[in-house]
C-alpha positions as CSV (number, residue, x, y, z in Angstrom):
1,X,10.6,-21.8,-117.7
2,X,11.2,-21.0,-114.0
3,X,13.0,-23.5,-111.9
4,X,10.8,-24.6,-108.9
5,X,13.1,-27.2,-107.3
6,X,14.5,-26.7,-103.8
7,X,18.0,-27.9,-105.0
8,X,20.0,-28.4,-108.2
9,X,19.9,-31.6,-109.8
10,X,23.0,-33.5,-110.5
11,X,23.6,-36.2,-113.2
12,X,24.7,-39.4,-111.6
13,X,25.1,-42.9,-112.8
14,X,24.3,-45.2,-110.0
15,X,22.8,-48.7,-109.9
16,X,20.7,-49.5,-106.5
17,X,18.6,-52.5,-105.7
18,X,15.3,-52.2,-104.0
19,X,14.8,-55.3,-101.8
20,X,11.8,-54.2,-99.7
21,X,9.3,-51.5,-99.8
22,X,7.2,-50.2,-96.7
23,X,4.5,-47.7,-95.8
24,X,4.3,-46.0,-92.6
25,X,1.1,-48.1,-91.5
26,X,3.4,-51.2,-91.3
27,X,2.5,-52.3,-94.8
28,X,5.3,-54.2,-96.2
29,X,6.5,-55.5,-99.6
30,X,9.2,-58.1,-98.9
31,X,11.7,-59.5,-101.5
32,X,10.8,-56.8,-104.1
33,X,14.3,-57.4,-105.7
34,X,14.0,-54.7,-108.4
35,X,17.3,-53.0,-109.9
36,X,17.1,-49.4,-110.5
37,X,19.2,-46.9,-112.4
38,X,19.5,-43.5,-110.6
39,X,19.9,-40.8,-113.2
40,X,20.0,-37.6,-111.1
41,X,20.4,-36.7,-107.5
42,X,19.9,-33.4,-105.3
43,X,20.0,-32.6,-101.8
44,X,16.3,-33.4,-101.5
45,X,15.9,-36.4,-103.7
46,X,16.7,-38.5,-106.5
47,X,15.3,-39.7,-109.9
48,X,15.6,-43.2,-111.3
49,X,14.4,-45.5,-114.0
50,X,13.1,-49.0,-113.6
51,X,11.1,-51.5,-115.6
52,X,9.2,-52.5,-112.3
53,X,5.9,-51.0,-111.3
54,X,6.6,-49.3,-108.0
55,X,3.5,-48.1,-105.9
56,X,3.5,-44.1,-104.9
57,X,3.7,-43.5,-101.2
58,X,6.0,-46.3,-100.6
59,X,9.4,-46.2,-99.0
60,X,12.7,-47.9,-99.4
61,X,16.2,-47.8,-97.6
62,X,19.1,-46.6,-99.8
63,X,22.9,-46.6,-99.4
64,X,24.3,-43.8,-101.7
65,X,27.9,-43.4,-102.7
66,X,29.0,-40.2,-104.8
67,X,31.9,-39.6,-106.9
68,X,35.3,-40.7,-105.6
69,X,34.5,-40.2,-101.9
70,X,34.3,-43.3,-99.7
71,X,31.6,-41.7,-97.8
72,X,28.3,-43.4,-98.1
73,X,24.8,-41.8,-97.2
74,X,22.3,-44.0,-95.7
75,X,18.7,-42.7,-96.0
76,X,15.0,-43.6,-96.3
77,X,13.6,-42.7,-99.8
78,X,10.0,-42.1,-100.6
79,X,8.5,-42.5,-104.2
80,X,6.3,-39.2,-105.0
81,X,6.0,-39.4,-108.7
82,X,6.0,-41.9,-111.8
83,X,5.8,-41.4,-115.5
84,X,5.6,-44.5,-117.6
85,X,7.1,-44.9,-121.2
86,X,6.3,-46.6,-124.3
87,X,9.3,-49.0,-124.0
88,X,7.8,-50.4,-120.7
89,X,10.1,-48.5,-118.4
90,X,9.2,-46.1,-115.7
91,X,10.7,-42.9,-114.4
92,X,10.4,-42.2,-110.7
93,X,10.7,-39.2,-108.6
94,X,11.8,-39.6,-105.0
95,X,12.5,-37.4,-102.0
96,X,14.9,-38.2,-99.2
97,X,13.0,-38.6,-95.8
98,X,15.1,-37.6,-92.5
99,X,18.3,-36.7,-94.2
100,X,20.0,-34.2,-92.0
101,X,20.9,-30.8,-93.8
102,X,24.5,-31.4,-92.3
103,X,24.9,-33.8,-95.1
104,X,24.3,-31.0,-97.8
105,X,28.3,-30.7,-98.1
106,X,28.4,-34.1,-99.5
107,X,26.1,-32.9,-102.6
108,X,28.2,-29.8,-102.7
109,X,31.4,-31.9,-102.9
110,X,29.9,-34.0,-105.5
111,X,28.8,-30.9,-107.7
112,X,32.4,-29.7,-107.5
113,X,33.8,-33.1,-108.5
114,X,31.5,-33.2,-111.5
115,X,32.8,-29.7,-112.6
116,X,36.6,-30.6,-112.4
117,X,36.0,-33.9,-113.8
């Protein structure tokens, strides 16, 4: 199968919490308070698992810390894909919005960290 992704997915084990969801037309879902388990990340987005039903096209703010670095990336994440599972969980695909390419080195460093782990 031909890989169509813009950048390589890296396995990750992160916990995040979505507190508010928003859309560009000022629609906001406040106090959503849903924990998510991030399973992979790339220069362009991330994948996560949650038991919550999260609407497509919504955004949330994320603070991401990778590997042993103390650097945190603050970015907006847009939910673009969802797959529901028989156990009641959902896998979501998201893209980063407005994350400058200058931060690509963070993902390159994390990939090296995983290789040397």
